[in-house]
Backbone as CSV, one residue per row, in Angstrom:
resi,resn,N_x,N_y,N_z,CA_x,CA_y,CA_z,C_x,C_y,C_z
1,MET,-5.903,-18.123,0.459,-5.279,-16.856,0.141,-5.513,-15.813,1.258
2,GLU,-6.601,-15.996,1.988,-6.933,-14.976,3.035,-5.816,-14.812,4.013
3,ILE,-5.174,-15.962,4.394,-4.118,-15.945,5.439,-2.960,-15.083,4.957
4,TYR,-2.672,-15.082,3.650,-1.529,-14.334,3.139,-1.847,-12.816,3.257
5,TYR,-3.036,-12.456,2.926,-3.458,-11.041,3.086,-3.389,-10.582,4.517
6,VAL,-3.890,-11.418,5.427,-3.844,-11.071,6.824,-2.395,-10.916,7.299
7,ALA,-1.563,-11.883,6.926,-0.142,-11.824,7.320,0.563,-10.617,6.760
8,ALA,0.241,-10.281,5.510,0.844,-9.066,4.861,0.406,-7.806,5.579
9,LEU,-0.818,-7.754,5.988,-1.291,-6.556,6.688,-0.687,-6.465,8.110
10,PHE,-0.485,-7.658,8.694,0.104,-7.642,10.052,1.552,-7.069,9.943
11,ILE,2.320,-7.548,8.960,3.684,-7.075,8.767,3.685,-5.565,8.473
12,PHE,2.777,-5.162,7.565,2.653,-3.757,7.271,2.302,-2.923,8.469
13,GLY,1.438,-3.519,9.302,0.984,-2.808,10.515,2.141,-2.601,11.499
14,ILE,2.973,-3.635,11.714,4.096,-3.386,12.668,5.101,-2.390,12.153
15,ILE,5.214,-2.275,10.839,6.095,-1.271,10.250,5.497,0.105,10.507
16,ILE,4.173,0.233,10.316,3.498,1.495,10.612,3.599,1.796,12.089
17,GLY,3.518,0.737,12.944,3.637,0.928,14.369,4.975,1.538,14.784
18,SER,6.024,1.114,14.031,7.340,1.641,14.280,7.355,3.125,14.000
19,PHE,6.699,3.548,12.912,6.630,4.960,12.636,5.776,5.702,13.658
20,LEU,4.712,5.058,14.139,3.883,5.694,15.173,4.675,5.970,16.427
21,ASN,5.619,5.089,16.798,6.443,5.365,17.942,7.243,6.677,17.822
22,VAL,7.692,6.921,16.590,8.431,8.174,16.329,7.478,9.357,16.499
23,VAL,6.277,9.247,15.931,5.281,10.300,16.059,4.944,10.570,17.517
24,ILE,4.678,9.521,18.285,4.321,9.634,19.685,5.414,10.324,20.490
25,LEU,6.673,9.933,20.212,7.786,10.491,21.002,8.115,11.929,20.632
26,ARG,7.887,12.266,19.350,8.346,13.599,18.901,7.246,14.638,18.883
27,HIS,5.955,14.207,18.987,4.882,15.138,18.916,4.957,16.157,20.129
28,GLY,4.853,17.400,19.777,4.907,18.444,20.830,6.270,18.799,21.332
29,THR,7.290,18.193,20.751,8.684,18.480,21.263,9.381,19.484,20.357
30,GLY,8.742,19.799,19.239,9.450,20.705,18.259,10.322,19.962,17.294
31,ARG,10.515,18.645,17.477,11.402,17.892,16.617,10.540,17.421,15.397
32,SER,11.194,17.423,14.211,10.494,16.967,13.020,10.509,15.459,13.007
33,LEU,9.770,14.874,12.075,9.698,13.390,11.966,10.840,12.905,11.120
34,GLU,11.641,13.808,10.526,12.773,13.436,9.723,14.016,13.089,10.586
35,GLY,14.926,12.434,9.946,16.145,12.089,10.661,16.105,10.708,11.283
36,ARG,17.287,10.114,11.490,17.351,8.781,12.068,17.062,8.765,13.526
37,SER,16.547,7.689,14.002,16.225,7.511,15.418,17.486,7.247,16.195
38,GLY,17.443,7.619,17.451,18.633,7.426,18.290,18.202,6.998,19.737
39,CYS,19.140,6.541,20.481,18.915,6.126,21.859,18.502,7.345,22.690
40,MET,17.500,7.240,23.499,17.031,8.348,24.321,18.036,8.689,25.442
41,SER,18.892,7.734,25.762,19.819,7.938,26.879,21.169,8.424,26.397
42,CYS,21.800,7.689,25.449,23.127,8.031,24.997,23.171,8.732,23.635
43,ALA,22.032,8.912,22.970,21.893,9.621,21.686,22.613,8.851,20.522
44,LYS,22.945,7.611,20.756,23.581,6.778,19.695,22.610,6.651,18.564
45,LYS,23.077,6.911,17.282,22.215,6.757,16.132,22.044,5.221,15.866
46,LEU,20.813,4.844,15.641,20.494,3.448,15.491,20.720,2.973,14.079
47,SER,21.297,1.796,13.947,21.528,1.152,12.617,20.187,0.469,12.203
48,TRP,20.138,0.082,10.923,18.864,-0.489,10.414,18.511,-1.750,11.143
49,TYR,19.506,-2.536,11.537,19.172,-3.808,12.210,18.735,-3.612,13.625
50,GLU,18.866,-2.387,14.155,18.394,-2.056,15.486,16.971,-1.454,15.404
51,LEU,16.435,-1.384,14.191,15.136,-0.705,14.023,14.115,-1.648,13.422
52,VAL,14.433,-2.949,13.389,13.449,-3.887,12.892,12.280,-4.023,13.879
53,PRO,11.094,-3.736,13.482,9.937,-3.728,14.442,9.865,-5.017,15.295
54,VAL,9.646,-4.879,16.539,9.459,-5.989,17.523,10.678,-6.847,17.653
55,LEU,11.228,-7.343,16.552,12.340,-8.312,16.558,13.602,-7.707,17.154
56,SER,13.967,-6.452,16.791,15.151,-5.861,17.331,15.070,-5.691,18.869
57,TRP,13.897,-5.332,19.336,13.690,-5.161,20.782,13.886,-6.499,21.497
58,CYS,13.407,-7.578,20.909,13.561,-8.900,21.520,15.015,-9.373,21.454
59,VAL,15.649,-9.225,20.330,17.065,-9.673,20.156,17.990,-8.953,21.091
60,GLN,17.693,-7.624,21.293,18.558,-6.837,22.151,18.166,-6.935,23.617
61,VAL,17.204,-7.771,23.934,16.687,-8.005,25.259,16.304,-6.701,25.932
62,SER,15.636,-5.894,25.119,15.080,-4.551,25.561,16.168,-3.598,26.093
63,ARG,17.333,-3.687,25.526,18.420,-2.792,25.972,19.162,-2.190,24.800
64,CYS,19.644,-0.971,24.973,20.422,-0.268,23.917,21.784,-0.987,23.751
65,ARG,22.187,-1.216,22.516,23.466,-1.879,22.287,24.643,-0.955,22.598
66,GLY,24.424,0.373,22.696,25.481,1.264,23.009,25.760,1.455,24.483
67,CYS,24.711,1.827,25.214,24.880,2.126,26.640,24.264,1.123,27.575
68,GLY,23.451,0.234,27.016,22.841,-0.798,27.837,21.590,-0.347,28.621
69,SER,21.107,0.869,28.365,19.969,1.389,29.067,18.701,0.613,28.587
70,LYS,17.710,0.570,29.482,16.458,-0.136,29.117,15.677,0.580,28.001
71,ILE,15.167,-0.146,27.099,14.279,0.367,26.053,12.864,0.090,26.420
72,SER,12.018,1.117,26.346,10.630,1.042,26.814,9.851,-0.079,26.147
73,TRP,8.905,-0.607,26.911,7.969,-1.645,26.413,7.072,-0.945,25.354
74,GLN,6.987,0.341,25.367,6.103,1.053,24.430,6.389,0.659,23.006
75,TYR,7.648,0.477,22.625,8.041,0.231,21.247,7.421,-1.050,20.743
76,PRO,7.704,-2.241,21.313,7.127,-3.437,20.787,5.609,-3.488,20.958
77,LEU,5.057,-2.919,21.983,3.618,-2.992,22.218,2.885,-2.197,21.164
78,VAL,3.350,-1.022,20.849,2.732,-0.188,19.829,2.853,-0.859,18.457
79,GLU,4.014,-1.400,18.156,4.204,-2.081,16.879,3.319,-3.312,16.743
80,PHE,3.284,-4.164,17.780,2.520,-5.391,17.687,1.007,-5.107,17.651
81,ALA,0.573,-4.138,18.460,-0.827,-3.802,18.499,-1.271,-3.259,17.146
82,THR,-0.501,-2.428,16.507,-0.843,-1.871,15.210,-0.932,-3.000,14.169
83,GLY,0.048,-3.945,14.216,-0.029,-5.068,13.295,-1.259,-5.931,13.495
84,LEU,-1.595,-6.174,14.766,-2.752,-6.988,15.093,-4.057,-6.292,14.624
85,LEU,-4.116,-4.987,14.803,-5.333,-4.246,14.407,-5.434,-4.140,12.898
86,PHE,-4.350,-4.034,12.177,-4.424,-3.937,10.715,-4.893,-5.325,10.186
87,ALA,-4.417,-6.404,10.770,-4.907,-7.715,10.383,-6.376,-7.859,10.669
88,GLY,-6.764,-7.357,11.856,-8.205,-7.412,12.199,-9.040,-6.548,11.312
89,ALA,-8.520,-5.459,10.811,-9.254,-4.533,9.925,-9.622,-5.248,8.650
90,TYR,-8.696,-6.083,8.164,-8.963,-6.906,6.948,-10.145,-7.814,7.194
91,ALA,-10.161,-8.477,8.400,-11.241,-9.394,8.710,-12.588,-8.659,8.807
92,ILE,-12.574,-7.437,9.363,-13.820,-6.732,9.494,-14.365,-6.313,8.142
93,VAL,-13.548,-5.810,7.255,-13.992,-5.279,6.023,-14.325,-6.446,5.029
94,PHE,-13.434,-7.416,4.897,-13.624,-8.429,3.838,-14.311,-9.674,4.304
95,LEU,-14.282,-10.005,5.603,-14.942,-11.190,6.049,-16.363,-10.924,6.623
96,THR,-16.527,-9.773,7.280,-17.850,-9.412,7.687,-18.557,-8.583,6.583
97,GLY,-17.729,-7.916,5.719,-18.290,-7.314,4.517,-18.687,-5.905,4.626
98,ALA,-18.020,-4.966,3.971,-18.494,-3.634,3.813,-19.715,-3.640,2.911
99,SER,-20.592,-2.655,3.090,-21.805,-2.569,2.301,-21.502,-2.392,0.842
100,GLY,-20.460,-1.610,0.594,-20.135,-1.322,-0.815,-19.473,-2.534,-1.458
101,ALA,-19.094,-2.315,-2.723,-18.450,-3.469,-3.414,-17.211,-2.913,-4.183
102,GLY,-16.284,-3.877,-4.458,-15.162,-3.516,-5.294,-14.244,-2.517,-4.617
103,ALA,-13.976,-1.408,-5.308,-13.010,-0.431,-4.820,-13.355,0.145,-3.470
104,SER,-14.677,0.221,-3.141,-15.044,0.839,-1.859,-14.574,0.016,-0.708
105,GLU,-14.443,-1.284,-0.871,-13.937,-2.133,0.203,-12.480,-1.803,0.523
106,TYR,-11.707,-1.531,-0.515,-10.303,-1.170,-0.266,-10.211,0.220,0.394
107,VAL,-11.073,1.123,-0.007,-11.080,2.432,0.620,-11.514,2.280,2.109
108,ALA,-12.526,1.422,2.353,-12.907,1.148,3.768,-11.777,0.561,4.579
109,LEU,-11.042,-0.340,3.933,-9.893,-0.957,4.611,-8.834,0.082,4.962
110,ALA,-8.504,0.967,4.009,-7.509,2.015,4.219,-7.982,2.948,5.358
111,LEU,-9.265,3.309,5.379,-9.803,4.210,6.416,-9.743,3.497,7.756
112,LEU,-10.120,2.205,7.812,-10.103,1.513,9.106,-8.657,1.350,9.582
113,ALA,-7.695,1.164,8.672,-6.305,1.047,9.119,-5.827,2.400,9.680
114,LEU,-6.300,3.495,9.033,-5.922,4.832,9.537,-6.563,5.013,10.959
115,ILE,-7.782,4.601,11.102,-8.470,4.723,12.388,-7.725,3.944,13.484
116,CYS,-7.331,2.699,13.184,-6.622,1.871,14.139,-5.276,2.477,14.497
117,ALA,-4.551,2.994,13.488,-3.248,3.588,13.763,-3.421,4.817,14.663
118,THR,-4.415,5.631,14.344,-4.633,6.871,15.135,-5.002,6.517,16.576
119,LEU,-5.842,5.510,16.770,-6.227,5.072,18.140,-5.050,4.535,18.943
120,VAL,-4.152,3.801,18.265,-2.932,3.303,18.972,-2.096,4.475,19.433
121,ALA,-1.897,5.443,18.501,-1.084,6.602,18.832,-1.721,7.375,20.013
122,ILE,-3.068,7.644,19.922,-3.759,8.354,21.018,-3.556,7.636,22.345
123,THR,-3.723,6.315,22.314,-3.643,5.505,23.529,-2.220,5.696,24.193
124,ALA,-1.199,5.487,23.383,0.157,5.602,23.944,0.465,7.046,24.424
125,TYR,0.027,7.993,23.667,0.305,9.437,24.021,-0.450,9.788,25.244
126,ASP,-1.686,9.354,25.426,-2.481,9.706,26.572,-1.946,9.046,27.839
127,ILE,-1.447,7.829,27.692,-0.859,7.186,28.847,0.409,7.915,29.293
128,LYS,1.166,8.341,28.292,2.443,8.979,28.565,2.313,10.448,29.065
129,HIS,1.387,11.193,28.462,1.272,12.637,28.741,-0.038,13.041,29.366
130,MET,-1.012,12.155,29.458,-2.297,12.488,30.094,-3.055,13.573,29.319
131,ILE,-2.901,13.505,27.979,-3.599,14.451,27.177,-3.782,13.843,25.746
132,ILE,-4.840,14.238,25.074,-5.110,13.748,23.717,-4.991,14.916,22.760
133,PRO,-4.024,14.863,21.840,-3.864,15.941,20.872,-5.143,16.166,20.034
134,ASP,-5.601,17.445,19.919,-6.833,17.721,19.236,-6.708,17.253,17.729
135,SER,-5.549,17.485,17.139,-5.429,17.098,15.717,-5.663,15.608,15.484
136,TRP,-5.216,14.830,16.464,-5.394,13.365,16.288,-6.877,12.988,16.517
137,SER,-7.587,13.689,17.396,-9.006,13.446,17.587,-9.763,13.774,16.300
138,VAL,-9.334,14.866,15.602,-9.977,15.291,14.374,-9.778,14.241,13.311
139,VAL,-8.544,13.680,13.170,-8.263,12.622,12.205,-9.139,11.422,12.489
140,PHE,-9.244,11.037,13.749,-10.060,9.862,14.122,-11.496,10.110,13.790
141,ALA,-12.041,11.232,14.111,-13.492,11.521,13.874,-13.759,11.605,12.377
142,ALA,-12.919,12.303,11.591,-13.152,12.399,10.183,-13.074,11.101,9.421
143,SER,-12.027,10.282,9.765,-11.877,8.969,9.127,-12.985,8.038,9.558
144,SER,-13.444,8.182,10.790,-14.590,7.315,11.261,-15.850,7.608,10.491
145,LEU,-16.132,8.888,10.249,-17.301,9.283,9.518,-17.274,8.757,8.101
146,LEU,-16.137,8.839,7.474,-15.980,8.357,6.103,-16.061,6.838,6.057
147,PHE,-15.443,6.191,6.991,-15.529,4.713,7.017,-16.959,4.231,7.263
148,ALA,-17.677,4.954,8.166,-19.051,4.556,8.460,-19.945,4.639,7.177
149,SER,-19.712,5.636,6.368,-20.514,5.882,5.160,-20.327,4.742,4.171
150,LEU,-19.204,4.008,4.264,-18.966,2.850,3.379,-19.358,1.559,4.006
151,TYR,-19.194,1.470,5.322,-19.370,0.140,5.995,-20.783,-0.111,6.450
152,TRP,-21.450,0.971,7.002,-22.761,0.734,7.631,-23.915,0.996,6.650
153,PHE,-23.663,1.595,5.452,-24.714,2.033,4.575,-24.460,1.448,3.203
154,ASP,-25.581,1.256,2.433,-25.454,0.697,1.087,-24.656,1.647,0.165
155,THR,-24.883,2.951,0.302,-24.073,3.933,-0.445,-23.761,5.114,0.571
156,PRO,-22.669,5.814,0.321,-22.352,6.925,1.172,-23.461,7.973,1.267
157,LEU,-24.234,8.141,0.198,-25.329,9.151,0.207,-26.438,8.813,1.202
158,ASP,-26.537,7.528,1.521,-27.600,7.092,2.471,-27.404,7.810,3.808
159,MET,-26.163,8.139,4.158,-25.952,8.781,5.431,-26.572,10.207,5.458
160,LEU,-26.747,10.729,4.265,-27.305,12.134,4.200,-28.790,12.133,3.825
161,THR,-29.323,10.984,3.430,-30.689,11.016,2.877,-31.656,10.075,3.573
162,THR,-31.165,9.386,4.629,-32.096,8.462,5.346,-32.095,8.762,6.832
163,PRO,-33.236,8.437,7.493,-33.345,8.637,8.941,-32.207,7.935,9.687
164,GLN,-31.857,6.715,9.267,-30.753,5.988,9.904,-29.403,6.752,9.721
165,GLY,-29.266,7.380,8.580,-28.060,8.146,8.354,-27.992,9.358,9.225
166,TRP,-29.120,10.064,9.365,-29.152,11.266,10.215,-28.848,10.916,11.647
167,LEU,-29.380,9.774,12.091,-29.156,9.299,13.444,-27.675,9.004,13.664
168,HIS,-27.055,8.416,12.614,-25.640,8.103,12.718,-24.841,9.399,12.807
169,LEU,-25.201,10.394,11.997,-24.526,11.652,12.008,-24.664,12.323,13.401
170,ALA,-25.782,12.159,14.005,-26.046,12.770,15.302,-25.384,12.020,16.446
171,SER,-24.977,10.765,16.209,-24.393,9.925,17.277,-23.164,10.569,17.879
172,GLY,-22.311,11.152,17.090,-21.081,11.799,17.591,-21.397,12.922,18.557
173,PRO,-22.145,13.896,18.141,-22.516,14.981,19.097,-23.289,14.481,20.323
174,ILE,-24.172,13.477,20.113,-24.966,12.953,21.241,-24.053,12.363,22.334
175,LEU,-23.024,11.613,21.869,-22.088,10.998,22.846,-21.191,12.002,23.456
176,PHE,-20.978,13.132,22.740,-20.106,14.174,23.287,-20.750,14.919,24.462
177,VAL,-22.052,15.106,24.441,-22.724,15.955,25.384,-22.504,15.476,26.828
178,PRO,-22.704,14.239,27.197,-22.438,13.824,28.565,-21.017,14.137,29.070
179,PHE,-20.055,13.901,28.203,-18.683,14.163,28.592,-18.471,15.662,28.765
180,TRP,-19.049,16.449,27.874,-18.956,17.875,28.071,-19.560,18.329,29.318
181,ALA,-20.729,17.778,29.721,-21.416,18.135,30.942,-20.547,17.781,32.142
182,LEU,-19.981,16.590,32.176,-19.099,16.214,33.256,-17.857,17.141,33.357
183,TRP,-17.318,17.498,32.219,-16.130,18.400,32.188,-16.544,19.775,32.662
184,PHE,-17.697,20.282,32.192,-18.124,21.640,32.473,-18.452,21.800,33.955
185,PHE,-19.298,20.947,34.486,-19.744,21.127,35.872,-18.681,20.765,36.909
186,SER,-17.681,19.966,36.505,-16.585,19.669,37.456,-15.387,20.587,37.221
187,LYS,-15.493,21.453,36.221,-14.446,22.337,35.829,-13.142,21.545,35.466
188,GLY,-13.370,20.397,34.836,-12.272,19.570,34.447,-11.674,18.618,35.460
189,ALA,-12.319,18.613,36.672,-11.795,17.752,37.766,-12.121,16.293,37.538
190,TRP,-13.273,16.026,36.936,-13.728,14.642,36.820,-13.204,13.958,35.550
191,ILE,-13.162,14.750,34.517,-12.840,14.160,33.233,-12.310,15.252,32.336
192,GLY,-11.445,14.915,31.363,-10.913,15.906,30.438,-11.804,16.019,29.214
193,LEU,-11.813,17.176,28.598,-12.653,17.414,27.415,-12.139,16.604,26.265
194,GLY,-10.837,16.188,26.269,-10.337,15.365,25.226,-11.024,14.029,25.095
195,ASP,-11.537,13.509,26.219,-12.308,12.294,26.185,-13.657,12.521,25.454
196,GLY,-14.217,13.657,25.642,-15.439,14.005,24.942,-15.205,14.092,23.419
197,LYS,-14.109,14.657,23.039,-13.799,14.797,21.608,-13.553,13.377,21.040
198,LEU,-12.985,12.512,21.837,-12.798,11.135,21.409,-14.148,10.436,21.217
199,ALA,-15.129,10.784,22.086,-16.471,10.158,21.969,-17.161,10.538,20.713
200,VAL,-16.863,11.710,20.130,-17.457,12.089,18.845,-17.075,11.062,17.773
201,GLY,-15.759,10.754,17.709,-15.274,9.779,16.753,-15.845,8.389,17.009
202,ILE,-16.021,7.985,18.214,-16.587,6.721,18.594,-18.033,6.617,18.086
203,GLY,-18.763,7.702,18.305,-20.150,7.741,17.813,-20.241,7.629,16.310
204,TRP,-19.383,8.323,15.598,-19.351,8.261,14.111,-18.847,6.919,13.624
205,LEU,-17.945,6.338,14.356,-17.421,5.024,13.933,-18.412,3.902,14.056
206,LEU,-19.154,3.922,15.221,-19.975,2.790,15.592,-21.511,3.048,15.485
207,GLY,-21.895,4.295,15.431,-23.326,4.578,15.495,-23.769,4.686,16.937
208,LEU,-25.007,5.069,17.194,-25.458,5.357,18.558,-25.457,4.186,19.474
209,VAL,-26.120,3.064,19.007,-26.243,1.894,19.919,-24.896,1.244,20.268
210,TYR,-24.121,0.986,19.247,-22.768,0.439,19.460,-21.844,1.495,20.147
211,GLY,-22.078,2.733,19.852,-21.243,3.771,20.460,-21.470,3.848,21.954
212,ILE,-22.750,3.764,22.357,-23.087,3.724,23.821,-22.480,2.471,24.395
213,SER,-22.585,1.353,23.746,-22.017,0.117,24.244,-20.507,0.278,24.492
214,ALA,-19.826,0.944,23.535,-18.388,1.107,23.640,-18.031,1.931,24.879
215,ILE,-18.786,2.987,25.099,-18.572,3.858,26.259,-18.858,3.169,27.586
216,VAL,-19.943,2.379,27.587,-20.240,1.613,28.794,-19.118,0.640,29.099
217,VAL,-18.635,-0.088,28.069,-17.522,-0.993,28.270,-16.287,-0.249,28.709
218,GLY,-16.042,0.930,28.166,-14.902,1.726,28.589,-15.004,2.075,30.055
219,PHE,-16.150,2.475,30.525,-16.339,2.764,31.954,-16.108,1.529,32.797
220,TRP,-16.647,0.405,32.376,-16.413,-0.826,33.132,-14.965,-1.187,33.254
221,LEU,-14.243,-1.086,32.111,-12.815,-1.429,32.095,-12.066,-0.444,32.979
222,GLY,-12.357,0.844,32.915,-11.755,1.854,33.728,-11.958,1.589,35.203
223,ALA,-13.168,1.250,35.545,-13.493,1.001,36.963,-12.771,-0.240,37.463
224,ILE,-12.763,-1.298,36.689,-12.084,-2.510,37.073,-10.590,-2.224,37.280
225,PHE,-9.988,-1.541,36.343,-8.573,-1.210,36.411,-8.278,-0.297,37.670
226,GLY,-9.116,0.673,37.880,-8.922,1.539,38.987,-8.997,0.840,40.356
227,VAL,-9.984,-0.046,40.509,-10.158,-0.784,41.758,-8.932,-1.736,41.936
228,ALA,-8.549,-2.390,40.854,-7.435,-3.323,40.937,-6.137,-2.599,41.298
229,LEU,-5.975,-1.401,40.762,-4.758,-0.606,41.023,-4.768,-0.151,42.511
230,LEU,-5.891,0.188,43.013,-6.071,0.617,44.425,-5.683,-0.562,45.330
231,LEU,-6.189,-1.741,45.019,-5.943,-2.905,45.876,-4.443,-3.281,45.871
232,ILE,-3.848,-3.256,44.642,-2.417,-3.605,44.484,-1.580,-2.628,45.238
233,SER,-1.918,-1.314,45.180,-1.073,-0.291,45.898,-1.132,-0.446,47.371
234,ARG,-2.143,-1.095,47.908,-2.271,-1.264,49.346,-1.671,-2.601,49.802
235,LEU,-1.675,-3.574,48.881,-1.225,-4.907,49.277,0.255,-5.184,48.981
236,VAL,0.777,-4.485,47.918,2.156,-4.756,47.487,3.067,-3.641,47.962
237,LYS,4.103,-4.019,48.742,5.036,-3.041,49.214,5.848,-2.447,48.061
238,HIS,6.333,-1.225,48.183,7.098,-0.503,47.224,6.365,-0.213,45.927
239,PHE,5.036,-0.497,45.888,4.270,-0.185,44.705,3.813,1.246,44.875
240,ALA,3.840,2.039,43.757,3.424,3.431,43.794,2.070,3.586,44.472
241,ARG,2.013,4.489,45.407,0.787,4.686,46.182,-0.274,5.338,45.311
242,ILE,-1.402,4.589,45.175,-2.558,5.078,44.368,-3.692,5.409,45.339
243,THR,-4.331,6.565,45.124,-5.513,6.980,45.931,-6.657,7.271,45.002
244,MET,-7.782,7.600,45.542,-8.976,7.970,44.790,-8.769,9.244,43.993
245,LYS,-7.809,10.049,44.444,-7.503,11.320,43.782,-6.420,11.159,42.715
246,SER,-5.872,9.996,42.581,-4.785,9.835,41.575,-5.426,9.946,40.201
247,GLU,-4.661,10.555,39.268,-5.160,10.815,37.939,-4.777,9.649,37.003
248,ILE,-5.773,9.060,36.419,-5.580,7.932,35.475,-6.262,8.348,34.121
249,PRO,-5.502,8.238,33.018,-6.131,8.634,31.743,-7.240,7.669,31.377
250,PHE,-8.339,8.294,30.971,-9.563,7.478,30.618,-9.672,7.168,29.122
251,GLY,-8.963,7.910,28.333,-8.970,7.712,26.882,-8.667,6.302,26.428
252,PRO,-7.612,5.701,26.982,-7.277,4.291,26.557,-8.439,3.324,26.838
253,PHE,-9.202,3.523,27.898,-10.303,2.618,28.229,-11.442,2.824,27.190
254,LEU,-11.677,4.055,26.859,-12.659,4.339,25.843,-12.282,3.679,24.510
255,ILE,-11.049,3.833,24.193,-10.526,3.286,22.907,-10.608,1.736,22.906
256,LEU,-10.265,1.126,24.017,-10.333,-0.356,24.143,-11.786,-0.811,24.023
257,GLY,-12.696,-0.057,24.703,-14.128,-0.375,24.589,-14.583,-0.285,23.147
258,ALA,-14.216,0.800,22.438,-14.621,1.008,21.060,-14.083,-0.133,20.154
259,LEU,-12.878,-0.495,20.349,-12.278,-1.556,19.516,-12.903,-2.924,19.774
260,LEU,-13.229,-3.186,21.075,-13.892,-4.458,21.378,-15.271,-4.496,20.730
261,ILE,-16.019,-3.426,20.795,-17.363,-3.389,20.194,-17.264,-3.446,18.681
262,LEU,-16.280,-2.813,18.064,-16.105,-2.772,16.615,-15.839,-4.172,16.132
263,PHE,-14.951,-4.896,16.803,-14.604,-6.241,16.391,-15.691,-7.278,16.694
264,LEU,-16.272,-7.132,17.880,-17.279,-8.164,18.308,-18.657,-7.795,17.919
265,GLN,-18.910,-6.449,17.698,-20.228,-5.932,17.331,-21.328,-6.494,18.287
266,VAL,-21.081,-6.285,19.526,-21.997,-6.712,20.545,-22.736,-5.518,21.153
267,ASN,-24.058,-5.639,21.274,-24.874,-4.601,21.900,-24.899,-4.890,23.405
268,VAL,-24.104,-4.138,24.166,-24.029,-4.333,25.608,-25.365,-4.053,26.283
269,LEU,-26.140,-3.138,25.737,-27.424,-2.774,26.303,-28.372,-4.000,26.335
270,GLU,-28.351,-4.786,25.294,-29.192,-5.977,25.248,-28.745,-6.990,26.270
271,ILE,-27.434,-7.179,26.431,-26.908,-8.114,27.396,-27.297,-7.661,28.816
272,THR,-27.137,-6.368,29.021,-27.496,-5.828,30.351,-28.972,-6.060,30.709
273,ASN,-29.855,-5.924,29.702,-31.259,-6.148,29.953,-31.607,-7.571,30.406
274,LEU,-30.726,-8.503,30.060,-30.993,-9.907,30.484,-30.880,-10.079,31.952
275,PHE,-30.182,-9.167,32.624,-30.025,-9.267,34.054,-30.912,-8.335,34.845
276,ILE,-31.807,-7.636,34.141,-32.684,-6.690,34.810,-34.140,-7.298,34.907
């Protein structure tokens, strides 16, 4: 039966991912979320069969049926990633086990699905606009805190009444401070404050040890990507010229690091100590 639940959540996830694409594209433009979607090039209103998540993009070979213009890879990637994360959320809550029982597991699953959807939206928006909306960071942080109270503790009250709970509550602000310091002393040149706000949610989602691991992994991934991009820009003709001063959003790497640690639950600090 487990496979049916996972498959159902994957399908539900790609549907939510389709809605996230609308949110990502319309946020900050003054457009409401109501109304039918249309082609960004020719404004053709899309029929239902042109809006089937992932499948329509593949069938249409990533082109508009009206004007033939290219349809961004963002659409299927956001939809597929959301579906994959929703399926993974089921595995985390029901296969690794939330501390609570019964109804609390379903609440934890709903919260984790919300967290995953928010992180997908933040990733796509940050890549597109180089900024993380504050309201989305707040949703991520709040839902992470509520999820943690169900997943990491025997009862939600333990977060308020035990030393481990207090440390978990402090994890968000603790992880925020280094980002704030980098932002403050560089006057925003080294890193954006939005990344620090994201770190608050990461701390509340994972706790201090796993939270630090997520940020370390995020820095590693960002460094590897940056170096690879520099090399490619020098070796491949006609590739956009990248320099050390080029601005690359760091939020997606933090999010990828957080998701990897959430799913794998690996303490990177212990692994690092093996090589010291």
